N, C-alpha and C positions, 0 to 999 in steps of 0.2 A: 409446210411446209410444206402445203401443204403445205408437201406440205407442205405440217405445216407445211413449212412451205410458206403460205403466204406469206409474202413480204419479206424473204430473206433480203438482207443487205448486203450491198457490193463488199462491204467491209466483212463477210464471212470468208473472203478469199484468203488462203492462209491457215486458216484455221485446221486443227488435226482434222483426216476424216476418216479416225476410226473409229467413229460413232455416230452413228446421229440423228441430231433433229430430223431430216430429211435425207439421210444418207447411209451407205455402208460402202467402203472402199471398191471402187472399182474401176475399168480401164475407162480411157475416154477415146477408144477407138471406133472408127466408124464401120458401122454395117449397112452398105447400103447396095442396090441392087446390080449385079454385077452384067457385064457386058452381054451376057448370051441373056439377058432379060431374066434370069430367076431373081427370086426375091430373098431378102431374109428369112430365118424363121418366125422372128416377129412381125414381120410384115404383113400385111392383110392384100388377099386377093379379092378378084371381081366374084361375086357370088353366080353360080349357075342356075339358082332362084331368083333371080333377083325382079324386085319390084318395079312397077312402072316409074318412070320419072316424076309424072303428076302425082302420083301416091306418095312416096316417098318425101316429097316436097309439102304436100299439104301436111303428112305426118309431123314433118320436124317443125312446120310452124306451128301447129296443134302443141306440141311437147313445149318450143320455146314460150307460148302464150301461157304456160302455167307458170313461168317463173320470171314475169316481167315485172309484177310489181313487188313492193317491200312484202316480204315474208309475215304471215300472222303465226303467233305462238301457240302453239298444240302442246298441253301438259303431256310430258314423257311418262308417265304414270301416275298411280293415286295421290293422294295429298300426304303430307308429311307433318308429323308433330315436332318443328321445329324447336319448341319450349325444351325438349328434352336432351336437345344437343348443346345447347348454350355452355360456352367452356370448353369445346371439345378443341382438339389441335388436329389439323390438316398439315400435313409436310409436303410441301411441292419441292419437288425435284425437276428444274430445266435442264435441257439439252445445254443452252447457253443462254446469254441475255443480248446477244447482238441482234436476232434475227426478230425482226419486227412484230412476226406471228406471235412467238412464243411470250414477246414480251407483251402483248396486249390480252393474249389468255390469262396471264398470270395474273394482271392488272383485273380483268375479269373475276376470276376465282376470290381475290382480294376484296373487291368489292362485294362479292355475294356476302363473304366471311364476316365483312364488318355489318350487313344490314342483320344477319342471325346473331350476330355474340360468338362467330367461332373464330379461333385463333387461326392464320396461316401464318405456316413460317416457309421461307424458299431458300434454295439450295441451287447455285449455279454450277452445273455440272460441265463447263467450258470445253464441251464438245470433245469430251475424252472419256472414255468408257471404265477406266479406272476411277477416273475422278466421281463420277455418277454413281458409281457402286459404293464408293465413300459416302455420298449424300444418302443413299439407302439405308446404310448401315446406322448413320447419325439417328434417322427416322426412327429405326428400331431402337437404337441406344434410349433415345427420349420418348419411345412408348408412345409413338403418334397413333392418333385413331384412326386415321386413314393415309394412305399415301399417294400421290399422285406424280407420274411420269409424264411430263410433259414435252413432247415431239420428240421422244426418245422410242426406238423400235424396242419393244420389247423382247424380240429374239435375241439381240444383242446383249441382256443382262439375265438372262434365264437364272443365276443363280442366284441373284438379287432380288429376284420376283419370289424364288422360292424362299428365302430367309424372310421375307417379310410374311408370305403365308403362313411360315413354321411360327412366325411372332403372333400370329391372328389378327395382322393388321391389313385389311383389306386393300386391292390397289387398284388404280383407277387409269387407263392409258388415254393420255388427252392427243391425238395424232400420232403415227400418220397412215395408220391403217383403213382399209374399207371395210365400215360395220358391216356385220354379218349375224344375224339373231341367232342363227342355227349352228354357229360356229363357236370354237371355246373362246370366252374372254369377248363375245358379242364379236369375233373377228378380230379381237387386237392379242389373242395369244393365252394361252395355258397359263392358268393362275392370277389371269385377271379379271376382276369383278365385274366390270365394265366398263365402257369407253365416251367418248366424247369425240364429235367431227362430223362432217360431210360426207356423203355419198360421191365418192372419188370417181364412180364408175360413171353415174349420170351427170357429172361435170364433163366427163369426157364426150357423152351423147350430146350434150348441148354444144362442144366445140364442134364437134361433124355436124350438127343439125344447121348451123351456121353456114358449113360450107356448102352443105346440100341446099341451103335455100338461095346462097349468093350466086351458084353458080348454075341455078333452077333445074336441079336434078343431076348435073354431071356434065361433061366430065370432069373430074376430079385425078388431078397427080399431086400425091402430098408425099411431105416427109415428115418424122416426127422423131422429136428433139427430148430424149427423157433422161433419169439417171435412176441410180440402183435403189429403189425405194417401194414399198408395199403400196404405197398410195399414188406411187403413178406407174405402176403396173396395170393396175386398176383406171386409171385416166386413160391408158391406153386400150386398154380392152372395151372401155364404153366408146371410144373412137371407133375402133374397129367392129363394133357391133352395129354401128349405123350404116358404116360406109358399105359394109358385106352384104348390104340390100340392095346395091347401085351397081348395074354391070358398066357402068362408064366411069366406076370410081376404083383408085387402087393407092397403095401405098410401097413407092420406091425404093426410100431410103429410109433409115432410120440412125441416129448418130446420139451414143450415149457420153452425157457429160458431166461428171461429179461437180455439185455445188463449189468447190474450192476453185475448178477450173471457168466457172461462167462468164466471168469478167473479160477472163482472157480468150477461150476458145471457141465463147459462143459465136459470133460476130463471123469470122472466118470462116466457120464449119458451116453457116447457114450461106454465106456466097458459094461456099465450093459445090454444096448439093444442089444449089441454083444451076449453077455452071454446069457440073454432070448431068443434069435431067432438065433439060430446054423446055419441055412440055410443063415441069412444076408449077403448081399455082396455086399452092396452100402449103404453109408451114404450121406445126401444130407443137408447140413446147408444150410440156407436160405440167409445169410450174411455171407461172407468168414472169418471175423475176429473169428466169432466162429469155423470155419474150424482150424486154428492155434490149437486151444483146443482139437479139434475131432481126430485130428490125432495122438496124444499120446495116446489119448484113445483107438486106434485101437490096438497101439502097445502095451497097458497095456492089452488087451482083447488076445493077443497073436493071433491076425487076420491078422498080414503082411502079404502081399500075398492074402489073401483070402476078405479084405474088402477095397473096394476105395473109398475115399473120394471125392466129388464134390461139388463146391459151386458155388458162383457170386461175383463180384464186383470188381476182378482186385487188389485187393493190392497188394504189391510189395513185402511184406512179404510172403504171400500165393502162388506167381509168385516163388518164391524164394524155396518153400515146393515143386511145380511143378519139377520143375530142378532138383532139389535133388531126388525125386521118393521114394519108389515107391506108398505110399499110395496117397498123393494128388495125380489127374489126370487131371483136368481141372477148368479152372475160367474163365469163359466170364466175363470182365467188359467193363468199360466205363471211358471217360475222365473227371475229375472233372475240371480241367480248363475250358475245353468246355462248361462245363456246365454252370460256370460262363458269358462266353461270353454270350450264350444263353438266360441268363436271363437278361442280361443287353439290347438285342433285344428286349427282350417282354416289358421291362420296356420302352423302346424308341417308340415302337408300342403305348404303351398305351399313353406317353406322347405327341404324334404324332396326337392322336385321331384314330389311324387306330385300323385295326382288328387284335387279337391276331394271331402269327405265328404258326407254327407248334411246340410242346413244347420238341419232342423226338429226344433226342443225341444217337448218333449212338453207337453201340456196336462194340467189338471185341472181337472173341474166342481165349482162350488161352490155350494150351496145350503141352506138353513135344513139339511136332512137331513144334511148331513157337515160342518157347523160347531158342531153343539152341543158347548158346553164347551170348544173348541179357542181356544187361542192363537193369533189372527190375526197378531201381529206377528212370529211365529217363522217363517221360510222353511224351516228343515228339518222343522218339525210340519206344514206344510201341502204339502210337495214330497218332502220325505226328503232324504237324503244322499248317495244309491244311485249320483249322478253321479260323486261325486269319486272314489270306489273303483274305479268303473268306467272313467273315464279315465286313473286311475294306473296300472292294471294295461293298458292298451291302449299306453302310453307307455312302460311298463315302469319304472315309479317306484314309490315308496311301498312 
C-alpha cells in the first residue's frame, strides 16, 4: 500500500477515503516550485556539502547490488513452540478486499494458519473507519487470541486499538507505516504489539539511487507524486536523503494525489509537471500504482526518452512496464505473502508472551537488468519461497 499499497487496483477509485489502507483524506492540490524558484516545504534542495558525482554513483551501485537477488530468510527472533498455540484464533481486519496487496497478505496469513492449526477469521473493513471499528469489536466479542489490522493506519482507529488492549488482545499492525524498533509499537503506533512490512525509507533510497546511476551522478531535476500516508512520507524521505548528497540534484515539484483520484488525475498531473518544468528528467511516484498512470503522462507530454519514472512496491503490472520500456525503469518491491507469514509470526510471539520479533520484510530491487524473461506474475519467481521453510523451522512444524 504499499502501501500497502502494493498493487492497489484501479477499481479502488470511488471507494471512500475516510479510512485507510493506504490513505487518509487529503487534497489533490499541486505544490510545485514557484516562478521565483522557491521550492515547496516538502521539496529537497541541493546539499551544500554534496559528495562528488563519482562517489555518489559508486555508493548507489553498491547499495542497489545488495538487493538485486532473491532475498534470503533471516529468523525475526527466537524459535516459537507452536504446538501450544494450536486451536488459537487470529482475527484479521482488512481495510478492504479490493487492493491486491491486502488480499495477498491475508492469503499469506491464512496459509501460515493452516500450517500451524491456528484459526484465521477475516473481516472486510470496506475502506470505512466505522466498519473497521465494528470488525475490531467483533474480534473483542469473540474473544480472539490476537488481532491483525491489515492495511489500516492505526492512528485512524485509536479507540479500537485501546479497546482491544483493554480486552487483553494483542494487536499486530500490517502495513502501512515505516518500521522503527525504537518507537512505540515498533513504529506502528501506541498500543501495537508489533508490525510487519518493508522499510519504506530504504525503498525510497533505492528509487533515488537508480536516478543517480542512470544520470551518472546528475544533474537530476525531479518531481514526486505522493499521498497522505505514513509509509509514503518515509519513501519521500528516503528519496530526499540520497538526492541531498548531490549538488546538481533537486526536487522542483510535488503533487499530492489520494488513491481515489489516481486513475483520473495522475496522468494529467504528470504531463503538467513536465510541461511546467522543462528540465525535468525524473518522476518519483511513491506507490507504483500511480506509476501506471504516470507513464502515459510522460508520453502525453512528449517526453519519452527524456523523463524516466521510478517507483516502489513491485506490482506485477508495473514490472511489466519495466520490461516493455523505456519510460518505467525501476520498481523495488517486497513479497506480500511473506508479510502475511511475518504477521503470523508476530501474533504467535504475542500469544506466547514473548517479545516482538523484527518486523522488517526484505526488499528486492527490480529493473530491466534482472527482469528479462521473468514471469512477473509469479511471487515465488520474484522473491522465492525460502521464507516458508524458514518460518516452519522456526515454529517447529513442517
